[in-house]
KEROKE-145752 format. One record per residue (C-alpha): residue number from 0; residue in one letter; x, y, z. Coordinates in nm, 4 decimals, always signed. Each point is the difference from the previous one (the first is absolute). Layout:
N
seq_type_u_v_w
NUM_a_X_Y_Z
...
This chain:
432
seq_type_u_v_w
0_x_+8.6944_+4.0261_-1.3391
1_x_-0.3001_+0.1151_+0.1901
2_x_+0.0199_+0.3488_+0.1542
3_x_-0.2608_+0.1492_+0.2636
4_x_-0.1437_+0.3205_-0.1006
5_x_+0.1113_+0.3194_+0.1410
6_x_-0.1590_+0.1185_+0.3337
7_x_-0.2169_+0.3268_-0.0482
8_x_+0.1496_+0.3060_+0.0798
9_x_-0.0186_+0.1117_+0.3795
10_x_-0.4018_+0.1338_+0.0561
11_x_-0.1455_-0.1617_-0.2902
12_x_-0.2922_-0.1468_+0.0805
13_x_-0.1335_-0.3398_-0.0892
14_x_-0.2135_-0.0412_-0.3051
15_x_-0.2660_-0.2520_-0.0979
16_x_-0.0129_+0.0896_-0.3705
17_x_-0.0571_-0.3195_-0.2234
18_x_-0.1491_-0.1802_+0.3213
19_x_-0.3412_-0.1263_-0.0265
20_x_-0.2156_+0.0251_+0.2960
21_x_-0.3136_-0.2438_+0.0262
22_x_-0.2855_+0.1725_+0.1620
23_x_-0.1909_-0.1512_+0.2498
24_x_-0.3432_-0.1427_-0.0699
25_x_-0.1537_+0.2100_+0.3060
26_x_+0.1628_+0.3079_-0.1380
27_x_-0.1400_-0.0645_-0.3332
28_x_-0.3439_-0.0343_+0.1180
29_x_+0.0401_+0.3264_+0.2241
30_x_+0.1404_+0.1985_-0.2939
31_x_-0.3069_-0.1240_-0.2429
32_x_-0.2405_+0.2510_-0.0871
33_x_-0.3301_+0.0160_+0.2273
34_x_-0.2995_-0.0792_-0.1925
35_x_-0.3236_-0.0423_+0.2070
36_x_-0.2225_+0.0270_-0.2947
37_x_+0.1949_-0.2970_-0.1832
38_x_-0.0058_-0.1943_+0.3037
39_x_-0.3965_+0.0404_+0.0534
40_x_-0.0606_-0.0786_-0.3882
41_x_+0.1938_-0.3127_+0.0454
42_x_-0.1760_-0.1139_+0.3176
43_x_-0.3325_+0.1021_-0.1249
44_x_+0.0565_-0.2142_-0.3203
45_x_+0.1384_-0.3172_+0.1572
46_x_-0.2678_+0.0071_+0.2444
47_x_-0.2591_+0.0517_-0.2346
48_x_+0.0550_-0.3466_-0.1318
49_x_-0.1018_-0.1643_+0.3305
50_x_-0.3399_-0.1622_-0.0256
51_x_-0.2461_+0.2124_+0.2403
52_x_-0.0198_-0.0554_+0.3333
53_x_+0.2783_-0.2736_-0.0397
54_x_+0.2238_+0.1245_+0.2922
55_x_+0.2258_-0.3097_-0.0128
56_x_+0.0976_+0.1064_-0.3391
57_x_+0.0402_+0.3836_+0.0731
58_x_+0.2260_-0.1197_+0.3243
59_x_+0.2118_-0.2160_-0.2412
60_x_+0.0201_+0.2892_-0.2863
61_x_+0.1201_+0.2381_+0.3026
62_x_+0.2778_-0.2747_+0.1076
63_x_+0.1211_-0.0320_-0.3845
64_x_-0.0274_+0.3782_-0.0640
65_x_+0.2359_+0.0787_+0.2825
66_x_+0.3046_-0.1371_-0.2160
67_x_-0.1020_+0.2382_-0.2807
68_x_-0.1321_+0.2954_+0.1792
69_x_+0.2217_+0.1776_+0.2876
70_x_-0.2762_-0.0142_+0.2770
71_x_+0.2605_+0.1567_+0.2404
72_x_+0.0579_+0.3129_-0.2340
73_x_-0.3798_+0.0501_-0.0649
74_x_-0.1718_-0.1173_+0.3172
75_x_-0.2295_+0.3073_+0.0366
76_x_-0.1505_-0.0513_-0.3164
77_x_-0.0150_-0.3869_+0.0354
78_x_-0.2159_+0.0663_+0.3417
79_x_-0.1826_+0.2739_-0.1766
80_x_-0.1184_-0.2360_-0.2817
81_x_-0.0798_-0.2790_+0.2149
82_x_-0.2007_+0.1875_+0.2594
83_x_-0.1892_+0.2416_-0.2600
84_x_+0.0883_-0.1176_-0.3620
85_x_+0.1993_+0.3324_-0.0850
86_x_+0.2858_+0.2049_+0.0223
87_x_-0.0812_+0.3189_+0.2241
88_x_+0.1336_+0.3328_-0.0825
89_x_+0.0955_+0.2351_+0.2934
90_x_-0.2907_+0.0432_+0.2371
91_x_-0.1392_-0.3089_-0.0854
92_x_-0.2263_+0.0332_-0.2968
93_x_+0.0113_-0.2699_-0.2962
94_x_+0.2439_+0.0640_-0.2679
95_x_-0.2495_+0.0244_-0.3099
96_x_+0.2327_-0.0533_-0.3098
97_x_-0.2423_-0.2530_-0.1721
98_x_+0.1173_-0.3146_+0.1813
99_x_-0.2407_-0.2486_+0.1246
100_x_+0.0075_-0.0533_+0.3716
101_x_+0.1513_-0.3422_+0.0741
102_x_-0.2617_-0.3031_-0.0005
103_x_+0.1648_-0.0809_+0.3462
104_x_-0.0360_+0.2430_+0.2925
105_x_-0.1615_+0.0236_+0.3583
106_x_-0.1961_+0.2794_-0.1054
107_x_-0.1879_-0.1850_-0.2649
108_x_-0.0429_-0.3479_+0.1219
109_x_-0.3552_-0.0935_-0.0097
110_x_-0.2991_+0.1047_-0.2246
111_x_-0.2190_+0.3068_+0.0391
112_x_-0.0546_+0.2069_+0.2605
113_x_+0.0750_-0.2874_+0.2695
114_x_+0.2691_-0.0978_+0.2061
115_x_+0.0678_-0.3752_-0.0604
116_x_+0.1972_-0.1398_+0.3434
117_x_+0.0817_-0.3225_-0.1211
118_x_+0.1544_+0.1773_-0.3325
119_x_+0.2004_+0.2273_+0.2049
120_x_+0.1233_-0.2862_+0.2162
121_x_+0.1447_-0.1537_-0.3143
122_x_+0.1355_+0.3330_-0.1707
123_x_+0.1876_+0.0673_+0.3797
124_x_+0.1336_-0.3343_-0.0374
125_x_+0.1928_+0.0997_-0.3238
126_x_+0.1646_+0.2665_+0.1918
127_x_+0.0922_-0.2482_+0.2879
128_x_+0.1491_-0.2347_-0.2327
129_x_+0.2135_+0.2681_-0.1653
130_x_+0.1307_+0.1531_+0.3279
131_x_+0.0875_-0.3323_+0.1229
132_x_+0.2134_-0.0662_-0.3166
133_x_+0.1426_+0.3147_-0.0187
134_x_+0.0304_+0.1128_+0.3783
135_x_+0.1317_+0.3560_-0.0680
136_x_-0.3232_+0.0659_-0.1237
137_x_-0.1669_-0.0017_+0.3043
138_x_+0.1525_+0.2654_+0.2105
139_x_-0.0406_+0.2765_-0.2775
140_x_-0.3878_-0.1221_-0.0610
141_x_-0.0587_+0.0360_+0.3554
142_x_+0.1873_+0.2836_+0.1040
143_x_-0.0444_+0.2284_-0.3172
144_x_-0.2151_-0.1028_-0.3081
145_x_-0.2926_-0.1347_+0.1879
146_x_-0.0353_+0.3035_+0.2147
147_x_+0.0389_+0.2140_-0.3307
148_x_-0.2858_-0.1437_-0.1552
149_x_-0.2243_-0.0120_+0.3108
150_x_+0.1026_+0.3799_+0.0215
151_x_-0.1463_+0.0555_-0.3701
152_x_-0.3278_-0.1857_+0.0792
153_x_-0.2022_+0.2529_-0.0809
154_x_+0.1194_+0.0133_-0.3222
155_x_-0.1456_-0.3351_-0.1139
156_x_-0.3687_-0.0735_-0.0307
157_x_-0.1945_-0.0981_+0.3094
158_x_-0.0295_-0.3717_-0.0559
159_x_+0.3668_-0.0145_-0.0600
160_x_+0.0664_+0.1939_+0.3442
161_x_-0.2108_-0.2924_+0.1406
162_x_+0.2062_-0.2616_-0.1910
163_x_+0.3447_+0.1674_+0.1440
164_x_-0.1517_+0.0367_+0.3346
165_x_-0.0734_-0.3841_+0.0291
166_x_+0.3070_-0.1117_-0.1581
167_x_+0.1991_+0.2181_+0.2502
168_x_-0.1684_-0.2322_+0.2540
169_x_+0.0717_-0.2771_-0.1641
170_x_+0.3896_+0.0774_-0.0214
171_x_-0.0354_+0.0553_+0.3645
172_x_-0.1215_-0.3323_+0.0566
173_x_+0.2972_-0.1485_-0.2330
174_x_+0.2534_+0.1956_+0.2186
175_x_+0.0978_+0.1886_-0.3093
176_x_-0.0518_+0.3231_+0.1836
177_x_-0.1013_+0.1378_+0.3145
178_x_-0.3201_+0.0970_+0.0954
179_x_+0.0950_+0.3910_+0.0779
180_x_+0.0796_-0.0044_-0.3866
181_x_-0.3978_+0.0722_-0.0208
182_x_+0.1085_+0.3382_+0.1502
183_x_+0.1235_+0.1336_-0.3237
184_x_-0.3514_+0.0772_-0.1284
185_x_-0.0222_+0.2438_+0.2688
186_x_+0.1234_+0.2825_-0.2180
187_x_-0.1667_+0.3717_+0.0399
188_x_-0.1414_-0.0586_-0.3336
189_x_-0.1647_-0.3321_+0.0350
190_x_-0.1245_+0.0996_+0.3394
191_x_-0.1650_+0.3260_-0.0994
192_x_-0.1828_-0.1733_-0.2781
193_x_-0.1252_-0.2823_+0.1533
194_x_+0.2675_-0.2536_-0.1457
195_x_+0.1419_-0.1447_+0.3148
196_x_-0.2975_-0.0453_+0.1913
197_x_-0.1338_-0.2925_-0.2152
198_x_+0.3207_-0.1564_-0.0850
199_x_+0.0611_-0.0349_+0.3830
200_x_-0.3225_-0.1689_+0.0209
201_x_+0.0275_-0.2014_-0.3031
202_x_+0.3447_-0.1021_+0.1716
203_x_-0.1308_-0.1213_+0.3351
204_x_-0.3246_-0.1828_-0.1709
205_x_+0.2654_-0.2138_-0.2039
206_x_+0.1880_-0.0919_+0.2687
207_x_-0.3060_-0.1167_+0.1993
208_x_-0.1470_-0.1597_-0.2912
209_x_+0.3420_-0.2276_-0.0564
210_x_+0.0076_-0.0390_+0.3833
211_x_+0.3135_+0.1508_+0.0843
212_x_+0.0764_+0.0393_+0.3549
213_x_-0.0838_+0.3896_+0.0826
214_x_+0.2231_+0.0122_+0.3286
215_x_+0.3392_+0.0310_-0.1934
216_x_-0.1115_+0.2220_-0.2956
217_x_-0.1233_+0.2352_+0.2609
218_x_+0.3011_+0.0000_+0.2320
219_x_+0.1977_+0.0777_-0.3333
220_x_-0.2221_+0.3080_-0.0599
221_x_+0.0393_+0.1174_+0.3759
222_x_+0.3822_-0.0844_-0.0433
223_x_-0.0016_+0.2620_-0.3169
224_x_-0.2072_+0.2423_+0.1519
225_x_-0.3205_-0.0784_-0.1989
226_x_-0.2443_-0.0594_+0.2925
227_x_-0.1612_+0.3134_-0.0579
228_x_-0.2355_-0.1393_-0.2768
229_x_-0.1967_+0.3414_-0.0373
230_x_+0.3305_+0.1349_-0.1683
231_x_-0.1099_-0.2002_-0.3048
232_x_-0.3795_+0.1914_+0.0171
233_x_-0.0578_+0.3124_-0.1515
234_x_-0.0323_+0.2730_+0.2834
235_x_-0.4021_+0.0138_-0.0154
236_x_+0.0225_-0.4086_+0.0256
237_x_+0.1972_-0.0641_+0.2952
238_x_-0.2694_-0.0446_+0.2749
239_x_-0.1360_-0.2696_-0.2318
240_x_+0.3225_-0.2381_+0.0365
241_x_-0.1814_-0.2475_+0.2377
242_x_-0.3433_-0.0151_-0.1779
243_x_+0.1631_-0.0502_-0.3415
244_x_+0.2311_-0.2850_+0.0880
245_x_-0.2950_-0.1876_+0.1709
246_x_-0.2189_+0.0728_-0.2996
247_x_+0.3047_-0.1768_-0.1802
248_x_-0.0102_-0.2930_+0.2294
249_x_+0.3517_+0.1166_+0.1696
250_x_-0.1637_-0.0094_+0.3241
251_x_+0.3391_-0.1255_+0.1430
252_x_+0.1694_+0.2892_-0.1677
253_x_-0.2534_+0.2510_+0.1160
254_x_+0.0473_-0.0997_+0.3719
255_x_+0.3586_-0.0257_-0.0238
256_x_+0.0107_+0.3662_-0.1307
257_x_-0.2765_+0.1303_+0.2628
258_x_+0.1876_-0.1385_+0.2871
259_x_+0.3154_+0.1557_-0.0962
260_x_-0.1667_+0.3288_-0.1029
261_x_-0.1925_-0.0071_+0.3699
262_x_+0.3402_-0.0361_+0.1791
263_x_+0.1349_+0.2975_-0.2142
264_x_-0.3086_+0.2227_+0.0543
265_x_+0.0298_-0.0849_+0.3617
266_x_+0.3437_+0.1037_+0.0531
267_x_-0.0834_+0.2917_-0.1929
268_x_-0.2906_+0.1265_+0.1883
269_x_+0.1890_-0.0878_+0.3413
270_x_+0.3255_+0.2013_-0.1130
271_x_-0.1908_+0.3019_-0.1407
272_x_-0.2668_+0.0310_+0.2856
273_x_+0.2619_-0.0770_+0.2885
274_x_+0.2350_+0.2938_-0.1705
275_x_-0.3000_+0.2185_-0.0264
276_x_-0.1162_-0.0226_+0.3593
277_x_+0.3332_+0.0345_+0.1170
278_x_+0.0114_+0.3364_-0.1722
279_x_-0.3332_+0.1065_+0.1746
280_x_-0.1767_+0.0103_-0.3340
281_x_-0.3540_+0.0932_+0.0006
282_x_-0.2602_-0.2396_-0.0929
283_x_-0.0767_+0.1344_-0.3435
284_x_+0.3768_-0.0244_-0.1067
285_x_-0.0250_-0.3889_+0.1156
286_x_-0.3167_-0.0496_-0.1941
287_x_+0.1816_+0.1650_-0.3180
288_x_+0.2619_-0.2885_+0.0082
289_x_-0.2429_-0.2794_+0.0925
290_x_-0.2718_+0.0826_-0.2629
291_x_+0.1867_-0.0960_-0.2969
292_x_+0.1279_-0.3098_+0.1724
293_x_-0.3296_-0.1183_+0.0745
294_x_-0.1435_+0.0620_-0.3108
295_x_+0.2529_-0.1770_-0.2079
296_x_-0.0135_-0.2959_+0.2341
297_x_-0.3200_-0.0399_+0.1309
298_x_-0.1749_-0.2519_-0.0467
299_x_+0.2060_-0.1791_-0.2691
300_x_+0.3168_-0.0225_+0.2313
301_x_-0.1422_+0.0379_+0.3389
302_x_-0.3321_+0.0167_+0.1340
303_x_-0.1523_+0.3105_+0.1836
304_x_+0.0232_-0.1751_+0.3169
305_x_+0.3371_-0.0830_-0.0174
306_x_+0.0846_+0.3697_-0.0973
307_x_-0.1628_+0.1828_+0.2681
308_x_+0.1619_-0.2710_+0.2638
309_x_+0.3315_+0.0719_-0.1956
310_x_-0.0665_+0.3670_+0.0292
311_x_-0.0805_-0.0114_+0.3660
312_x_+0.3268_-0.2046_+0.1025
313_x_+0.2062_+0.2620_-0.2114
314_x_-0.1631_+0.3024_+0.2226
315_x_+0.0545_-0.1401_+0.3373
316_x_+0.3554_-0.1380_-0.0863
317_x_+0.1723_+0.3060_+0.1499
318_x_-0.1461_-0.0456_+0.3416
319_x_+0.2631_-0.0911_+0.2638
320_x_-0.0993_-0.3381_+0.1890
321_x_+0.2819_-0.0139_+0.2060
322_x_-0.1229_+0.3026_+0.1679
323_x_-0.1787_-0.0098_+0.3367
324_x_-0.3807_-0.1537_-0.0191
325_x_-0.1549_+0.3227_+0.0411
326_x_+0.2043_+0.1708_-0.2384
327_x_-0.0470_-0.2315_-0.2887
328_x_-0.4264_-0.0107_+0.0595
329_x_+0.0217_+0.4112_-0.0505
330_x_+0.2428_-0.0004_-0.2720
331_x_-0.2031_-0.2891_-0.1754
332_x_-0.3307_+0.1869_+0.0497
333_x_+0.1332_+0.3641_-0.1268
334_x_+0.1921_-0.2162_-0.3090
335_x_-0.3298_-0.1534_-0.1031
336_x_-0.2023_+0.3514_+0.0688
337_x_+0.2196_+0.1924_-0.2126
338_x_+0.0102_-0.2377_-0.2997
339_x_-0.3630_-0.1211_-0.0139
340_x_-0.1001_+0.1767_-0.2739
341_x_+0.2563_-0.1953_-0.2031
342_x_-0.1736_-0.3172_+0.1030
343_x_-0.3602_+0.1164_-0.0803
344_x_+0.0138_-0.0208_-0.3944
345_x_+0.1359_-0.3477_+0.0112
346_x_-0.2750_-0.1306_+0.2372
347_x_-0.2889_+0.0661_-0.2035
348_x_-0.1307_-0.3363_-0.0060
349_x_-0.1292_-0.1506_+0.3159
350_x_+0.2200_-0.3131_-0.0276
351_x_+0.3172_+0.2212_-0.0336
352_x_-0.1147_+0.1446_+0.3467
353_x_-0.0072_-0.3611_+0.1411
354_x_+0.3347_-0.0191_-0.1405
355_x_+0.1505_+0.3058_+0.1785
356_x_-0.1509_-0.0985_+0.3200
357_x_+0.1734_-0.3744_+0.0167
358_x_+0.3384_+0.2085_-0.1461
359_x_-0.0396_+0.2045_+0.3248
360_x_-0.1076_-0.3207_+0.2036
361_x_+0.2763_-0.1659_-0.1042
362_x_+0.2448_+0.2798_+0.0289
363_x_-0.1306_+0.0323_+0.3596
364_x_+0.0333_-0.3563_+0.1090
365_x_+0.3736_-0.0103_-0.1559
366_x_+0.1396_+0.3047_+0.1813
367_x_-0.1578_-0.0494_+0.3486
368_x_+0.0947_+0.3675_+0.0798
369_x_-0.2595_+0.1374_-0.2443
370_x_-0.2718_-0.2283_+0.1101
371_x_-0.1671_+0.2352_+0.2518
372_x_-0.0168_+0.2688_-0.2915
373_x_-0.2224_-0.2541_-0.1979
374_x_-0.3473_+0.1670_+0.0800
375_x_+0.1450_+0.3130_-0.0242
376_x_+0.1033_-0.0301_-0.3475
377_x_-0.3384_-0.1201_-0.1011
378_x_-0.1852_+0.2593_+0.1638
379_x_+0.2513_+0.2515_-0.1863
380_x_-0.0593_-0.1568_-0.3439
381_x_-0.3806_-0.0144_+0.0601
382_x_+0.0195_+0.4055_+0.0795
383_x_+0.2046_+0.0322_-0.3322
384_x_-0.2887_-0.1794_-0.1952
385_x_+0.2558_-0.2720_-0.0788
386_x_-0.1839_-0.2609_+0.1996
387_x_-0.3692_-0.0554_+0.0319
388_x_-0.2397_-0.1968_+0.2349
389_x_-0.0945_-0.2786_-0.2325
390_x_+0.3605_-0.1523_-0.0931
391_x_+0.1082_+0.0624_+0.3566
392_x_-0.2988_-0.2062_+0.1139
393_x_+0.0763_-0.2763_-0.2574
394_x_+0.3391_+0.0033_+0.1428
395_x_-0.0877_-0.0351_+0.3375
396_x_-0.2501_-0.2356_-0.0717
397_x_+0.1791_-0.2636_-0.2243
398_x_+0.2369_+0.1917_-0.2249
399_x_+0.2968_+0.0120_+0.2386
400_x_+0.3440_-0.1976_-0.0435
401_x_+0.0970_-0.2284_+0.2395
402_x_+0.3118_+0.2002_+0.1690
403_x_-0.0847_+0.1183_+0.3304
404_x_-0.3846_+0.0197_-0.0728
405_x_-0.1429_-0.0598_+0.2990
406_x_+0.2046_+0.2946_+0.1601
407_x_-0.0387_+0.2188_-0.2549
408_x_-0.3817_+0.0011_-0.0451
409_x_-0.0375_+0.0123_+0.3837
410_x_+0.1744_+0.3357_-0.0341
411_x_-0.2017_+0.1103_-0.3076
412_x_-0.3338_-0.1230_+0.1770
413_x_-0.0787_+0.2970_+0.1294
414_x_+0.0544_+0.2102_-0.3249
415_x_-0.2144_-0.2546_-0.1980
416_x_-0.2684_+0.0065_+0.2502
417_x_+0.0042_+0.4056_-0.0124
418_x_-0.0185_+0.0083_-0.3775
419_x_-0.2900_-0.2836_-0.0128
420_x_-0.1919_+0.2148_+0.2415
421_x_+0.0418_+0.3331_-0.1399
422_x_-0.0951_-0.1583_-0.3513
423_x_-0.3425_-0.1378_+0.1752
424_x_-0.0797_+0.3476_+0.1413
425_x_+0.0671_+0.1695_-0.3548
426_x_-0.2316_-0.2897_-0.1628
427_x_-0.2439_+0.0695_+0.2487
428_x_-0.0023_+0.3770_-0.0610
429_x_-0.0405_-0.0470_-0.3752
430_x_-0.3129_-0.2247_+0.0732
431_x_-0.1729_+0.2526_+0.2048
């Protein structure tokens, strides 16, 4: 007769002694030893069996190996090998343990010191097929491992850097990564040693060569805070951004950068000058602020004619245009007289003087209370050696703007006539 086992004494904990617990498959994988070099050796060995430049064979081999090698566990090593042909040591150097680089990688695609865009396009297609098949790889590739390689770009040969830059553009075209990923190359070391600059240029050259629309790319860079392309250039070459891009066929990018930079410069000049004038700073203090801005922005970003106009408008931005008419005229005249030394260094060319006169003309037209001050402002600037007779005569005869031209030319006519007569008298005296 069967009798139930006696219950355990009170307080005794249950025991699983003798019970076999089967470990889950995922737990077994997680507990497996991490062997990155063993993974590398197997991957390199298998890819070496593929015929050279047979990208379909390489894709098929990578697909087949996914069931043997743990791509999820060795994502970092997988992408290091596929991008540069080897596993990297901390700091980005290729591990030198006697193992040959993989027969397939982006950095080694092509022959010699040339970048073969057609071959690179096929090579990046391998990445595209791999990540379409194993979708979990794309996020890490985009967010971490491509950025890691770009950050270490200076560790590779110049032609390999160029291939990586071109491949990055192709990855952008395939929607595998956002355009902002190129910002990863902008490390202090890469910038200082002139690595980031040619990388960025090659990136844009490739986008143009493959006819990728630039607007979404540039919007992505702006959104990511990468619109300041000069940050990719060494400090002694940051005034060469526009000329470098144009020389490499990236005119649309150069224009986009210059337009954004010009807006930034306008805001900077207006803000800083307005504060200084409000604090009644002397002209030398204002010039100490403006000269460095001028040297880094003219003529690459803005012209000298635009800069002198910008400075004038910043200097008169404190004039109270809501005051009584006579008070506005007096205040504007005093302000321009006090800060005329600030304008003089930026109006060295006749064309800059004409631009300054036109700026004053339009300002007086747009603010009618200042209109009566127009001839007084011109006379003040002539007396301060900012304006000369020749540009004034040219402005009066044919160089003026349309806004308020008839009325303001009439106001300036006596001054122009006086200056012309004075110049003629001086000429006669010299001839005698």
